[in-house]
N, CA, C, O and CB atoms as a CASP TS submission, in Angstrom:
PFRMAT TS
TARGET T0000
AUTHOR 0000-0000-0000
METHOD Language model
MODEL 1
PARENT N/A
ATOM      1  N   MET     1       0.848  -1.172   0.000  1.00  0.00           N
ATOM      2  CA  MET     1       0.000   0.000   0.000  1.00  0.00           C
ATOM      3  C   MET     1       0.901   1.245   0.000  1.00  0.00           C
ATOM      4  O   MET     1       1.800   1.354   0.834  1.00  0.00           O
ATOM      5  CB  MET     1      -0.969  -0.007   1.231  1.00  0.00           C
ATOM      6  N   PRO     2       0.670   2.168  -0.912  1.00  0.00           N
ATOM      7  CA  PRO     2       1.487   3.379  -0.966  1.00  0.00           C
ATOM      8  C   PRO     2       1.310   4.240   0.286  1.00  0.00           C
ATOM      9  O   PRO     2       0.322   4.123   1.012  1.00  0.00           O
ATOM     10  CB  PRO     2       1.136   4.192  -2.209  1.00  0.00           C
ATOM     11  N   VAL     3       2.279   5.089   0.509  1.00  0.00           N
ATOM     12  CA  VAL     3       2.290   5.947   1.702  1.00  0.00           C
ATOM     13  C   VAL     3       1.081   6.870   1.722  1.00  0.00           C
ATOM     14  O   VAL     3       0.504   7.097   2.785  1.00  0.00           O
ATOM     15  CB  VAL     3       3.582   6.775   1.758  1.00  0.00           C
ATOM     16  N   ALA     4       0.689   7.402   0.587  1.00  0.00           N
ATOM     17  CA  ALA     4      -0.447   8.330   0.520  1.00  0.00           C
ATOM     18  C   ALA     4      -1.746   7.632   0.937  1.00  0.00           C
ATOM     19  O   ALA     4      -2.547   8.198   1.681  1.00  0.00           O
ATOM     20  CB  ALA     4      -0.588   8.907  -0.908  1.00  0.00           C
ATOM     21  N   GLN     5      -1.947   6.418   0.461  1.00  0.00           N
ATOM     22  CA  GLN     5      -3.154   5.675   0.844  1.00  0.00           C
ATOM     23  C   GLN     5      -3.131   5.328   2.323  1.00  0.00           C
ATOM     24  O   GLN     5      -4.171   5.346   2.981  1.00  0.00           O
ATOM     25  CB  GLN     5      -3.289   4.395   0.009  1.00  0.00           C
ATOM     26  N   ARG     6      -1.955   5.014   2.852  1.00  0.00           N
ATOM     27  CA  ARG     6      -1.834   4.687   4.267  1.00  0.00           C
ATOM     28  C   ARG     6      -2.211   5.896   5.127  1.00  0.00           C
ATOM     29  O   ARG     6      -2.882   5.748   6.148  1.00  0.00           O
ATOM     30  CB  ARG     6      -0.401   4.218   4.593  1.00  0.00           C
ATOM     31  N   LYS     7      -1.782   7.087   4.717  1.00  0.00           N
ATOM     32  CA  LYS     7      -2.122   8.304   5.456  1.00  0.00           C
ATOM     33  C   LYS     7      -3.623   8.566   5.422  1.00  0.00           C
ATOM     34  O   LYS     7      -4.220   8.952   6.427  1.00  0.00           O
ATOM     35  CB  LYS     7      -1.366   9.507   4.882  1.00  0.00           C
ATOM     36  N   ILE     8      -4.227   8.351   4.252  1.00  0.00           N
ATOM     37  CA  ILE     8      -5.673   8.546   4.129  1.00  0.00           C
ATOM     38  C   ILE     8      -6.414   7.559   5.024  1.00  0.00           C
ATOM     39  O   ILE     8      -7.362   7.939   5.711  1.00  0.00           O
ATOM     40  CB  ILE     8      -6.125   8.383   2.660  1.00  0.00           C
ATOM     41  N   MET     9      -5.995   6.304   5.023  1.00  0.00           N
ATOM     42  CA  MET     9      -6.636   5.291   5.878  1.00  0.00           C
ATOM     43  C   MET     9      -6.501   5.645   7.351  1.00  0.00           C
ATOM     44  O   MET     9      -7.446   5.495   8.126  1.00  0.00           O
ATOM     45  CB  MET     9      -6.026   3.907   5.619  1.00  0.00           C
ATOM     46  N   LYS    10      -5.314   6.117   7.732  1.00  0.00           N
ATOM     47  CA  LYS    10      -5.078   6.465   9.127  1.00  0.00           C
ATOM     48  C   LYS    10      -5.991   7.612   9.554  1.00  0.00           C
ATOM     49  O   LYS    10      -6.565   7.579  10.643  1.00  0.00           O
ATOM     50  CB  LYS    10      -3.603   6.844   9.346  1.00  0.00           C
ATOM     51  N   ARG    11      -6.129   8.636   8.691  1.00  0.00           N
ATOM     52  CA  ARG    11      -7.018   9.764   9.000  1.00  0.00           C
ATOM     53  C   ARG    11      -8.470   9.302   9.082  1.00  0.00           C
ATOM     54  O   ARG    11      -9.220   9.750   9.949  1.00  0.00           O
ATOM     55  CB  ARG    11      -6.875  10.875   7.938  1.00  0.00           C
ATOM     56  N   LEU    12      -8.858   8.418   8.192  1.00  0.00           N
ATOM     57  CA  LEU    12     -10.222   7.897   8.194  1.00  0.00           C
ATOM     58  C   LEU    12     -10.510   7.125   9.471  1.00  0.00           C
ATOM     59  O   LEU    12     -11.569   7.298  10.075  1.00  0.00           O
ATOM     60  CB  LEU    12     -10.454   7.004   6.979  1.00  0.00           C
ATOM     61  N   VAL    13      -9.581   6.277   9.886  1.00  0.00           N
ATOM     62  CA  VAL    13      -9.764   5.492  11.117  1.00  0.00           C
ATOM     63  C   VAL    13      -9.845   6.415  12.327  1.00  0.00           C
ATOM     64  O   VAL    13     -10.709   6.236  13.186  1.00  0.00           O
ATOM     65  CB  VAL    13      -8.609   4.476  11.298  1.00  0.00           C
ATOM     66  N   TRP    14      -8.948   7.405  12.404  1.00  0.00           N
ATOM     67  CA  TRP    14      -8.974   8.349  13.534  1.00  0.00           C
ATOM     68  C   TRP    14     -10.277   9.159  13.534  1.00  0.00           C
ATOM     69  O   TRP    14     -10.860   9.406  14.590  1.00  0.00           O
ATOM     70  CB  TRP    14      -7.751   9.304  13.473  1.00  0.00           C
ATOM     71  N   GLY    15     -10.718   9.561  12.367  1.00  0.00           N
ATOM     72  CA  GLY    15     -11.959  10.336  12.274  1.00  0.00           C
ATOM     73  C   GLY    15     -13.162   9.530  12.713  1.00  0.00           C
ATOM     74  O   GLY    15     -13.999  10.019  13.473  1.00  0.00           O
ATOM     75  N   LEU    16     -13.254   8.297  12.240  1.00  0.00           N
ATOM     76  CA  LEU    16     -14.374   7.435  12.640  1.00  0.00           C
ATOM     77  C   LEU    16     -14.318   7.105  14.130  1.00  0.00           C
ATOM     78  O   LEU    16     -15.355   7.030  14.788  1.00  0.00           O
ATOM     79  CB  LEU    16     -14.369   6.138  11.818  1.00  0.00           C
ATOM     80  N   SER    17     -13.124   6.910  14.660  1.00  0.00           N
ATOM     81  CA  SER    17     -12.977   6.633  16.093  1.00  0.00           C
ATOM     82  C   SER    17     -13.439   7.828  16.919  1.00  0.00           C
ATOM     83  O   SER    17     -14.139   7.668  17.918  1.00  0.00           O
ATOM     84  CB  SER    17     -11.513   6.287  16.433  1.00  0.00           C
ATOM     85  N   GLY    18     -13.046   9.012  16.498  1.00  0.00           N
ATOM     86  CA  GLY    18     -13.477  10.221  17.200  1.00  0.00           C
ATOM     87  C   GLY    18     -14.974  10.415  17.138  1.00  0.00           C
ATOM     88  O   GLY    18     -15.593  10.795  18.133  1.00  0.00           O
ATOM     89  N   LEU    19     -15.566  10.161  15.987  1.00  0.00           N
ATOM     90  CA  LEU    19     -17.012  10.280  15.836  1.00  0.00           C
ATOM     91  C   LEU    19     -17.736   9.273  16.720  1.00  0.00           C
ATOM     92  O   LEU    19     -18.728   9.613  17.366  1.00  0.00           O
ATOM     93  CB  LEU    19     -17.413  10.083  14.375  1.00  0.00           C
ATOM     94  N   THR    20     -17.253   8.054  16.753  1.00  0.00           N
ATOM     95  CA  THR    20     -17.863   7.017  17.594  1.00  0.00           C
ATOM     96  C   THR    20     -17.789   7.399  19.064  1.00  0.00           C
ATOM     97  O   THR    20     -18.771   7.261  19.792  1.00  0.00           O
ATOM     98  CB  THR    20     -17.175   5.664  17.368  1.00  0.00           C
ATOM     99  N   LEU    21     -16.631   7.877  19.504  1.00  0.00           N
ATOM    100  CA  LEU    21     -16.473   8.294  20.905  1.00  0.00           C
ATOM    101  C   LEU    21     -17.394   9.458  21.229  1.00  0.00           C
ATOM    102  O   LEU    21     -18.002   9.481  22.299  1.00  0.00           O
ATOM    103  CB  LEU    21     -15.015   8.684  21.195  1.00  0.00           C
ATOM    104  N   SER    22     -17.508  10.422  20.329  1.00  0.00           N
ATOM    105  CA  SER    22     -18.383  11.569  20.554  1.00  0.00           C
ATOM    106  C   SER    22     -19.834  11.130  20.708  1.00  0.00           C
ATOM    107  O   SER    22     -20.534  11.589  21.611  1.00  0.00           O
ATOM    108  CB  SER    22     -18.256  12.570  19.404  1.00  0.00           C
ATOM    109  N   LEU    23     -20.280  10.244  19.829  1.00  0.00           N
ATOM    110  CA  LEU    23     -21.659   9.764  19.914  1.00  0.00           C
ATOM    111  C   LEU    23     -21.898   8.968  21.192  1.00  0.00           C
ATOM    112  O   LEU    23     -22.975   9.049  21.784  1.00  0.00           O
ATOM    113  CB  LEU    23     -21.995   8.906  18.698  1.00  0.00           C
ATOM    114  N   ALA    24     -20.906   8.206  21.616  1.00  0.00           N
ATOM    115  CA  ALA    24     -21.041   7.443  22.857  1.00  0.00           C
ATOM    116  C   ALA    24     -21.156   8.376  24.055  1.00  0.00           C
ATOM    117  O   ALA    24     -21.964   8.140  24.953  1.00  0.00           O
ATOM    118  CB  ALA    24     -19.849   6.494  23.039  1.00  0.00           C
ATOM    119  N   LEU    25     -20.357   9.426  24.070  1.00  0.00           N
ATOM    120  CA  LEU    25     -20.410  10.375  25.188  1.00  0.00           C
ATOM    121  C   LEU    25     -21.707  11.163  25.203  1.00  0.00           C
ATOM    122  O   LEU    25     -22.167  11.565  26.272  1.00  0.00           O
ATOM    123  CB  LEU    25     -19.233  11.332  25.122  1.00  0.00           C
ATOM    124  N   LEU    26     -22.308  11.392  24.046  1.00  0.00           N
ATOM    125  CA  LEU    26     -23.596  12.080  23.999  1.00  0.00           C
ATOM    126  C   LEU    26     -24.709  11.212  24.581  1.00  0.00           C
ATOM    127  O   LEU    26     -25.706  11.743  25.070  1.00  0.00           O
ATOM    128  CB  LEU    26     -23.936  12.472  22.558  1.00  0.00           C
ATOM    129  N   GLY    27     -24.560   9.888  24.540  1.00  0.00           N
ATOM    130  CA  GLY    27     -25.582   8.991  25.058  1.00  0.00           C
ATOM    131  C   GLY    27     -25.538   8.794  26.555  1.00  0.00           C
ATOM    132  O   GLY    27     -26.498   8.285  27.132  1.00  0.00           O
ATOM    133  N   ILE    28     -24.447   9.184  27.205  1.00  0.00           N
ATOM    134  CA  ILE    28     -24.309   8.965  28.651  1.00  0.00           C
ATOM    135  C   ILE    28     -25.384   9.681  29.467  1.00  0.00           C
ATOM    136  O   ILE    28     -25.935   9.062  30.377  1.00  0.00           O
ATOM    137  CB  ILE    28     -22.942   9.424  29.110  1.00  0.00           C
ATOM    138  N   PRO    29     -25.721  10.962  29.196  1.00  0.00           N
ATOM    139  CA  PRO    29     -26.787  11.600  29.990  1.00  0.00           C
ATOM    140  C   PRO    29     -28.121  10.881  29.874  1.00  0.00           C
ATOM    141  O   PRO    29     -28.877  10.835  30.844  1.00  0.00           O
ATOM    142  CB  PRO    29     -26.960  13.040  29.563  1.00  0.00           C
ATOM    143  N   ALA    30     -28.426  10.320  28.711  1.00  0.00           N
ATOM    144  CA  ALA    30     -29.687   9.593  28.545  1.00  0.00           C
ATOM    145  C   ALA    30     -29.702   8.346  29.408  1.00  0.00           C
ATOM    146  O   ALA    30     -30.730   8.010  29.995  1.00  0.00           O
ATOM    147  CB  ALA    30     -29.909   9.218  27.073  1.00  0.00           C
ATOM    148  N   ILE    31     -28.575   7.657  29.493  1.00  0.00           N
ATOM    149  CA  ILE    31     -28.494   6.464  30.332  1.00  0.00           C
ATOM    150  C   ILE    31     -28.633   6.855  31.797  1.00  0.00           C
ATOM    151  O   ILE    31     -29.344   6.191  32.551  1.00  0.00           O
ATOM    152  CB  ILE    31     -27.163   5.712  30.095  1.00  0.00           C
ATOM    153  N   ALA    32     -27.960   7.929  32.208  1.00  0.00           N
ATOM    154  CA  ALA    32     -28.036   8.381  33.597  1.00  0.00           C
ATOM    155  C   ALA    32     -29.463   8.780  33.958  1.00  0.00           C
ATOM    156  O   ALA    32     -29.926   8.484  35.059  1.00  0.00           O
ATOM    157  CB  ALA    32     -27.080   9.562  33.833  1.00  0.00           C
ATOM    158  N   ARG    33     -30.155   9.442  33.053  1.00  0.00           N
ATOM    159  CA  ARG    33     -31.530   9.844  33.308  1.00  0.00           C
ATOM    160  C   ARG    33     -32.424   8.622  33.486  1.00  0.00           C
ATOM    161  O   ARG    33     -33.325   8.632  34.325  1.00  0.00           O
ATOM    162  CB  ARG    33     -32.052  10.724  32.168  1.00  0.00           C
ATOM    163  N   THR    34     -32.185   7.575  32.709  1.00  0.00           N
ATOM    164  CA  THR    34     -32.971   6.351  32.817  1.00  0.00           C
ATOM    165  C   THR    34     -32.727   5.676  34.155  1.00  0.00           C
ATOM    166  O   THR    34     -33.668   5.184  34.780  1.00  0.00           O
ATOM    167  CB  THR    34     -32.637   5.394  31.672  1.00  0.00           C
ATOM    168  N   ILE    35     -31.473   5.644  34.606  1.00  0.00           N
ATOM    169  CA  ILE    35     -31.150   5.014  35.884  1.00  0.00           C
ATOM    170  C   ILE    35     -31.820   5.750  37.029  1.00  0.00           C
ATOM    171  O   ILE    35     -32.371   5.123  37.934  1.00  0.00           O
ATOM    172  CB  ILE    35     -29.637   4.974  36.098  1.00  0.00           C
ATOM    173  N   VAL    36     -31.779   7.080  36.997  1.00  0.00           N
ATOM    174  CA  VAL    36     -32.377   7.873  38.067  1.00  0.00           C
ATOM    175  C   VAL    36     -33.885   7.693  38.085  1.00  0.00           C
ATOM    176  O   VAL    36     -34.470   7.601  39.164  1.00  0.00           O
ATOM    177  CB  VAL    36     -32.022   9.355  37.907  1.00  0.00           C
ATOM    178  N   SER    37     -34.529   7.640  36.939  1.00  0.00           N
ATOM    179  CA  SER    37     -35.983   7.540  36.904  1.00  0.00           C
ATOM    180  C   SER    37     -36.485   6.122  37.188  1.00  0.00           C
ATOM    181  O   SER    37     -37.679   5.936  37.422  1.00  0.00           O
ATOM    182  CB  SER    37     -36.493   7.998  35.559  1.00  0.00           C
ATOM    183  N   SER    38     -35.606   5.126  37.173  1.00  0.00           N
ATOM    184  CA  SER    38     -36.065   3.759  37.423  1.00  0.00           C
ATOM    185  C   SER    38     -36.059   3.410  38.903  1.00  0.00           C
ATOM    186  O   SER    38     -36.533   2.343  39.293  1.00  0.00           O
ATOM    187  CB  SER    38     -35.200   2.774  36.666  1.00  0.00           C
ATOM    188  N   ILE    39     -35.529   4.301  39.728  1.00  0.00           N
ATOM    189  CA  ILE    39     -35.501   4.080  41.181  1.00  0.00           C
ATOM    190  C   ILE    39     -36.313   5.192  41.829  1.00  0.00           C
ATOM    191  O   ILE    39     -36.203   6.352  41.432  1.00  0.00           O
ATOM    192  CB  ILE    39     -34.023   4.052  41.742  1.00  0.00           C
ATOM    193  N   GLY    40     -37.126   4.850  42.822  1.00  0.00           N
ATOM    194  CA  GLY    40     -37.917   5.858  43.519  1.00  0.00           C
ATOM    195  C   GLY    40     -39.398   5.600  43.324  1.00  0.00           C
ATOM    196  O   GLY    40     -39.826   4.465  43.115  1.00  0.00           O
ATOM    197  N   ASP    41     -40.176   6.679  43.395  1.00  0.00           N
ATOM    198  CA  ASP    41     -41.634   6.538  43.315  1.00  0.00           C
ATOM    199  C   ASP    41     -42.104   6.007  41.971  1.00  0.00           C
ATOM    200  O   ASP    41     -43.111   5.302  41.904  1.00  0.00           O
ATOM    201  CB  ASP    41     -42.295   7.865  43.584  1.00  0.00           C
ATOM    202  N   THR    42     -41.388   6.335  40.895  1.00  0.00           N
ATOM    203  CA  THR    42     -41.822   5.905  39.569  1.00  0.00           C
ATOM    204  C   THR    42     -41.222   4.579  39.140  1.00  0.00           C
ATOM    205  O   THR    42     -41.597   4.046  38.096  1.00  0.00           O
ATOM    206  CB  THR    42     -41.476   6.949  38.562  1.00  0.00           C
ATOM    207  N   GLY    43     -40.299   4.033  39.923  1.00  0.00           N
ATOM    208  CA  GLY    43     -39.629   2.791  39.534  1.00  0.00           C
ATOM    209  C   GLY    43     -39.621   1.786  40.658  1.00  0.00           C
ATOM    210  O   GLY    43     -40.631   1.594  41.335  1.00  0.00           O
ATOM    211  N   VAL    44     -38.497   1.147  40.860  1.00  0.00           N
ATOM    212  CA  VAL    44     -38.341   0.127  41.885  1.00  0.00           C
ATOM    213  C   VAL    44     -38.302   0.793  43.256  1.00  0.00           C
ATOM    214  O   VAL    44     -37.565   1.759  43.453  1.00  0.00           O
ATOM    215  CB  VAL    44     -37.061  -0.711  41.641  1.00  0.00           C
ATOM    216  N   GLN    45     -39.069   0.299  44.181  1.00  0.00           N
ATOM    217  CA  GLN    45     -39.105   0.837  45.545  1.00  0.00           C
ATOM    218  C   GLN    45     -37.993   0.191  46.366  1.00  0.00           C
ATOM    219  O   GLN    45     -38.260  -0.635  47.240  1.00  0.00           O
ATOM    220  CB  GLN    45     -40.499   0.591  46.212  1.00  0.00           C
ATOM    221  N   ALA    46     -36.747   0.566  46.084  1.00  0.00           N
ATOM    222  CA  ALA    46     -35.601  -0.078  46.717  1.00  0.00           C
ATOM    223  C   ALA    46     -35.583   0.140  48.220  1.00  0.00           C
ATOM    224  O   ALA    46     -35.196  -0.761  48.965  1.00  0.00           O
ATOM    225  CB  ALA    46     -34.316   0.435  46.112  1.00  0.00           C
ATOM    226  N   GLY    47     -35.993   1.316  48.682  1.00  0.00           N
ATOM    227  CA  GLY    47     -36.004   1.582  50.128  1.00  0.00           C
ATOM    228  C   GLY    47     -36.920   0.626  50.870  1.00  0.00           C
ATOM    229  O   GLY    47     -36.588   0.165  51.962  1.00  0.00           O
ATOM    230  N   ILE    48     -38.055   0.330  50.293  1.00  0.00           N
ATOM    231  CA  ILE    48     -39.005  -0.596  50.922  1.00  0.00           C
ATOM    232  C   ILE    48     -38.439  -2.012  50.909  1.00  0.00           C
ATOM    233  O   ILE    48     -38.597  -2.752  51.880  1.00  0.00           O
ATOM    234  CB  ILE    48     -40.377  -0.558  50.196  1.00  0.00           C
ATOM    235  N   LEU    49     -37.785  -2.389  49.821  1.00  0.00           N
ATOM    236  CA  LEU    49     -37.249  -3.744  49.728  1.00  0.00           C
ATOM    237  C   LEU    49     -36.050  -3.955  50.654  1.00  0.00           C
ATOM    238  O   LEU    49     -35.783  -5.088  51.055  1.00  0.00           O
ATOM    239  CB  LEU    49     -36.849  -4.044  48.293  1.00  0.00           C
ATOM    240  N   HIS    50     -35.323  -2.892  51.002  1.00  0.00           N
ATOM    241  CA  HIS    50     -34.176  -3.025  51.906  1.00  0.00           C
ATOM    242  C   HIS    50     -34.606  -3.106  53.365  1.00  0.00           C
ATOM    243  O   HIS    50     -33.878  -3.652  54.194  1.00  0.00           O
ATOM    244  CB  HIS    50     -33.222  -1.856  51.718  1.00  0.00           C
ATOM    245  N   ALA    51     -35.767  -2.576  53.686  1.00  0.00           N
ATOM    246  CA  ALA    51     -36.242  -2.526  55.068  1.00  0.00           C
ATOM    247  C   ALA    51     -36.984  -3.815  55.431  1.00  0.00           C
ATOM    248  O   ALA    51     -37.399  -4.564  54.546  1.00  0.00           O
ATOM    249  CB  ALA    51     -37.161  -1.304  55.278  1.00  0.00           C
ATOM    250  N   PRO    52     -37.152  -4.078  56.747  1.00  0.00           N
ATOM    251  CA  PRO    52     -37.956  -5.235  57.168  1.00  0.00           C
ATOM    252  C   PRO    52     -39.372  -5.094  56.624  1.00  0.00           C
ATOM    253  O   PRO    52     -39.832  -3.960  56.492  1.00  0.00           O
ATOM    254  CB  PRO    52     -37.978  -5.366  58.722  1.00  0.00           C
ATOM    255  N   PRO    53     -40.063  -6.111  56.316  1.00  0.00           N
ATOM    256  CA  PRO    53     -39.793  -7.525  56.531  1.00  0.00           C
ATOM    257  C   PRO    53     -39.022  -8.181  55.388  1.00  0.00           C
ATOM    258  O   PRO    53     -38.693  -9.363  55.479  1.00  0.00           O
ATOM    259  CB  PRO    53     -41.081  -8.250  56.738  1.00  0.00           C
ATOM    260  N   TYR    54     -38.722  -7.439  54.305  1.00  0.00           N
ATOM    261  CA  TYR    54     -38.067  -8.054  53.155  1.00  0.00           C
ATOM    262  C   TYR    54     -36.565  -8.218  53.355  1.00  0.00           C
ATOM    263  O   TYR    54     -36.020  -9.286  53.074  1.00  0.00           O
ATOM    264  CB  TYR    54     -38.325  -7.231  51.917  1.00  0.00           C
ATOM    265  N   ASN    55     -35.885  -7.175  53.837  1.00  0.00           N
ATOM    266  CA  ASN    55     -34.440  -7.198  54.092  1.00  0.00           C
ATOM    267  C   ASN    55     -33.639  -7.696  52.880  1.00  0.00           C
ATOM    268  O   ASN    55     -32.707  -8.487  53.029  1.00  0.00           O
ATOM    269  CB  ASN    55     -34.143  -8.082  55.300  1.00  0.00           C
ATOM    270  N   LEU    56     -34.001  -7.237  51.708  1.00  0.00           N
ATOM    271  CA  LEU    56     -33.277  -7.631  50.502  1.00  0.00           C
ATOM    272  C   LEU    56     -32.111  -6.673  50.295  1.00  0.00           C
ATOM    273  O   LEU    56     -32.298  -5.539  49.855  1.00  0.00           O
ATOM    274  CB  LEU    56     -34.217  -7.641  49.257  1.00  0.00           C
ATOM    275  N   THR    57     -30.912  -7.135  50.615  1.00  0.00           N
ATOM    276  CA  THR    57     -29.729  -6.277  50.506  1.00  0.00           C
ATOM    277  C   THR    57     -28.819  -6.683  49.361  1.00  0.00           C
ATOM    278  O   THR    57     -27.967  -5.892  48.956  1.00  0.00           O
ATOM    279  CB  THR    57     -28.952  -6.301  51.798  1.00  0.00           C
ATOM    280  N   GLY    58     -28.967  -7.872  48.832  1.00  0.00           N
ATOM    281  CA  GLY    58     -28.118  -8.323  47.749  1.00  0.00           C
ATOM    282  C   GLY    58     -26.938  -9.149  48.218  1.00  0.00           C
ATOM    283  O   GLY    58     -26.148  -9.612  47.395  1.00  0.00           O
ATOM    284  N   ARG    59     -26.797  -9.346  49.514  1.00  0.00           N
ATOM    285  CA  ARG    59     -25.717 -10.206  50.005  1.00  0.00           C
ATOM    286  C   ARG    59     -26.044 -11.657  49.680  1.00  0.00           C
ATOM    287  O   ARG    59     -27.209 -12.035  49.551  1.00  0.00           O
ATOM    288  CB  ARG    59     -25.505 -10.021  51.539  1.00  0.00           C
ATOM    289  N   LYS    60     -25.027 -12.434  49.554  1.00  0.00           N
ATOM    290  CA  LYS    60     -25.146 -13.875  49.289  1.00  0.00           C
ATOM    291  C   LYS    60     -25.928 -14.165  48.007  1.00  0.00           C
ATOM    292  O   LYS    60     -26.683 -15.135  47.937  1.00  0.00           O
ATOM    293  CB  LYS    60     -25.823 -14.568  50.467  1.00  0.00           C
ATOM    294  N   ILE    61     -25.741 -13.322  47.005  1.00  0.00           N
ATOM    295  CA  ILE    61     -26.401 -13.521  45.719  1.00  0.00           C
ATOM    296  C   ILE    61     -25.397 -14.137  44.753  1.00  0.00           C
ATOM    297  O   ILE    61     -24.283 -13.633  44.607  1.00  0.00           O
ATOM    298  CB  ILE    61     -26.969 -12.177  45.159  1.00  0.00           C
ATOM    299  N   ALA    62     -25.779 -15.201  44.109  1.00  0.00           N
ATOM    300  CA  ALA    62     -24.938 -15.837  43.103  1.00  0.00           C
ATOM    301  C   ALA    62     -25.741 -15.909  41.809  1.00  0.00           C
ATOM    302  O   ALA    62     -26.921 -16.257  41.818  1.00  0.00           O
ATOM    303  CB  ALA    62     -24.464 -17.264  43.564  1.00  0.00           C
ATOM    304  N   ILE    63     -25.101 -15.583  40.718  1.00  0.00           N
ATOM    305  CA  ILE    63     -25.783 -15.638  39.431  1.00  0.00           C
ATOM    306  C   ILE    63     -25.406 -16.955  38.764  1.00  0.00           C
ATOM    307  O   ILE    63     -24.230 -17.278  38.597  1.00  0.00           O
ATOM    308  CB  ILE    63     -25.408 -14.410  38.527  1.00  0.00           C
ATOM    309  N   GLY    64     -26.408 -17.682  38.399  1.00  0.00           N
ATOM    310  CA  GLY    64     -26.173 -18.967  37.768  1.00  0.00           C
ATOM    311  C   GLY    64     -27.234 -19.958  38.212  1.00  0.00           C
ATOM    312  O   GLY    64     -28.129 -19.623  38.987  1.00  0.00           O
ATOM    313  N   GLN    65     -27.127 -21.144  37.726  1.00  0.00           N
ATOM    314  CA  GLN    65     -28.102 -22.158  38.070  1.00  0.00           C
ATOM    315  C   GLN    65     -27.392 -23.492  38.175  1.00  0.00           C
ATOM    316  O   GLN    65     -26.570 -23.843  37.328  1.00  0.00           O
ATOM    317  CB  GLN    65     -29.246 -22.215  37.030  1.00  0.00           C
ATOM    318  N   VAL    66     -27.719 -24.231  39.224  1.00  0.00           N
ATOM    319  CA  VAL    66     -27.163 -25.561  39.415  1.00  0.00           C
ATOM    320  C   VAL    66     -28.324 -26.536  39.499  1.00  0.00           C
ATOM    321  O   VAL    66     -29.233 -26.361  40.311  1.00  0.00           O
ATOM    322  CB  VAL    66     -26.263 -25.633  40.695  1.00  0.00           C
ATOM    323  N   GLU    67     -28.294 -27.531  38.683  1.00  0.00           N
ATOM    324  CA  GLU    67     -29.325 -28.553  38.716  1.00  0.00           C
ATOM    325  C   GLU    67     -28.687 -29.849  39.199  1.00  0.00           C
ATOM    326  O   GLU    67     -27.844 -30.437  38.522  1.00  0.00           O
ATOM    327  CB  GLU    67     -29.994 -28.735  37.315  1.00  0.00           C
ATOM    328  N   ILE    68     -29.102 -30.274  40.370  1.00  0.00           N
ATOM    329  CA  ILE    68     -28.543 -31.480  40.966  1.00  0.00           C
ATOM    330  C   ILE    68     -29.070 -32.689  40.205  1.00  0.00           C
ATOM    331  O   ILE    68     -30.262 -32.779  39.913  1.00  0.00           O
ATOM    332  CB  ILE    68     -28.895 -31.576  42.480  1.00  0.00           C
ATOM    333  N   GLY    69     -28.170 -33.617  39.888  1.00  0.00           N
ATOM    334  CA  GLY    69     -28.550 -34.842  39.213  1.00  0.00           C
ATOM    335  C   GLY    69     -28.477 -34.750  37.699  1.00  0.00           C
ATOM    336  O   GLY    69     -28.660 -35.756  37.014  1.00  0.00           O
ATOM    337  N   ARG    70     -28.220 -33.594  37.175  1.00  0.00           N
ATOM    338  CA  ARG    70     -28.124 -33.451  35.718  1.00  0.00           C
ATOM    339  C   ARG    70     -26.652 -33.369  35.340  1.00  0.00           C
ATOM    340  O   ARG    70     -25.932 -32.533  35.885  1.00  0.00           O
ATOM    341  CB  ARG    70     -28.904 -32.186  35.214  1.00  0.00           C
ATOM    342  N   PRO    71     -26.192 -34.198  34.436  1.00  0.00           N
ATOM    343  CA  PRO    71     -24.770 -34.166  34.060  1.00  0.00           C
ATOM    344  C   PRO    71     -24.433 -32.882  33.302  1.00  0.00           C
ATOM    345  O   PRO    71     -25.245 -32.350  32.545  1.00  0.00           O
ATOM    346  CB  PRO    71     -24.411 -35.396  33.200  1.00  0.00           C
ATOM    347  N   ALA    72     -23.238 -32.414  33.525  1.00  0.00           N
ATOM    348  CA  ALA    72     -22.788 -31.204  32.843  1.00  0.00           C
ATOM    349  C   ALA    72     -22.452 -31.519  31.391  1.00  0.00           C
ATOM    350  O   ALA    72     -21.883 -32.568  31.092  1.00  0.00           O
ATOM    351  CB  ALA    72     -21.565 -30.594  33.560  1.00  0.00           C
ATOM    352  N   LEU    73     -22.797 -30.634  30.519  1.00  0.00           N
ATOM    353  CA  LEU    73     -22.482 -30.772  29.097  1.00  0.00           C
ATOM    354  C   LEU    73     -21.489 -29.694  28.726  1.00  0.00           C
ATOM    355  O   LEU    73     -21.880 -28.580  28.378  1.00  0.00           O
ATOM    356  CB  LEU    73     -23.764 -30.678  28.212  1.00  0.00           C
ATOM    357  N   PHE    74     -20.226 -30.007  28.794  1.00  0.00           N
ATOM    358  CA  PHE    74     -19.207 -29.017  28.519  1.00  0.00           C
ATOM    359  C   PHE    74     -19.137 -28.705  27.038  1.00  0.00           C
ATOM    360  O   PHE    74     -19.239 -29.596  26.194  1.00  0.00           O
ATOM    361  CB  PHE    74     -17.860 -29.492  29.019  1.00  0.00           C
ATOM    362  N   GLY    75     -18.961 -27.426  26.732  1.00  0.00           N
ATOM    363  CA  GLY    75     -18.815 -27.005  25.369  1.00  0.00           C
ATOM    364  C   GLY    75     -20.109 -26.675  24.666  1.00  0.00           C
ATOM    365  O   GLY    75     -20.089 -26.288  23.497  1.00  0.00           O
ATOM    366  N   LEU    76     -21.224 -26.815  25.336  1.00  0.00           N
ATOM    367  CA  LEU    76     -22.512 -26.489  24.703  1.00  0.00           C
ATOM    368  C   LEU    76     -23.116 -25.259  25.336  1.00  0.00           C
ATOM    369  O   LEU    76     -24.199 -24.829  24.939  1.00  0.00           O
ATOM    370  CB  LEU    76     -23.491 -27.668  24.810  1.00  0.00           C
TER
END
């Protein structure tokens, strides 16, 4: 590949990378707004779930599933 084409490709890659980063940063406030609005009176009542009688704090939580008596199928 000639030097001129390599320079053009490099500028194109940097330009697209910058554009992608800019668009990603513009989306952050929308995500933050969604997180804030999903907790509280309009969303999940986390304060109620943390208090008695529920006492849901998230301790001792494991993600996954174990089925006793079922053989493991590795690779599937």
